[in-house]
N, C-alpha and C positions, 0 to 999 in steps of 0.2 A: 429509479436511478437518482443519484444526487452526488454532489461533490463530497470528497473526503473531509472528515473532521478528525481532530486528534483522538477522540474516543474510539475510533475505528481500529486502533492498533490491535486490540485484543482479538477481534474477529479475523483480521488479516494474519496475525501471528498463528492462529489455529491452523489455517490452511497452509501458510508458508513453512510451518515446521512439520507438516505431514510428510513422512518418508516417500509416499507416492508422488506428491508434488515435487519434492526435492529430486526425485529420480530423473525428472524431465527438465529440471532447472539448472542454470549454471552455478547456483549457490549449492554448497554442500551442507550447510546448516544455517539456521536463522536464530538470532537472539532478539530479545525485546528491544534492545537499543537499535539493532538493524532495522526492525520493522517501524519503529517510531521515526527514524531518519527517513525511511522510504516514504512514509505517509507525509512527513513534513515537506518533502520535495514536492508532492502534489499540492499541498496547501499553499506553498510559496508560489507555485505556478498559477494558482487561482487569482493571485493578486496582480499578476502582470497585466500591463495595458500597452498595446492590445493583447488580449489573451490569445496565444497562438497554439497552445496545447490544452487538452481537456481530458483528464482522467476522472472517471466516476466510479462509484461503488453501486453494485446491484443488490438491492435488498429483497430477500425472499420472505 
């Protein structure tokens, strides 16, 4: 596990654009821009002091 970085957008885009994922999500579709903004939100949260939220990525 580690914090998100900008380069993670591609891996996140793969699963977030999968129809099976979208079936159970409130999103109906995802674009590269959507995913980049989503990840940037997590990166911005990493800089907060004190850090009150923590989203991490699990690498397999």
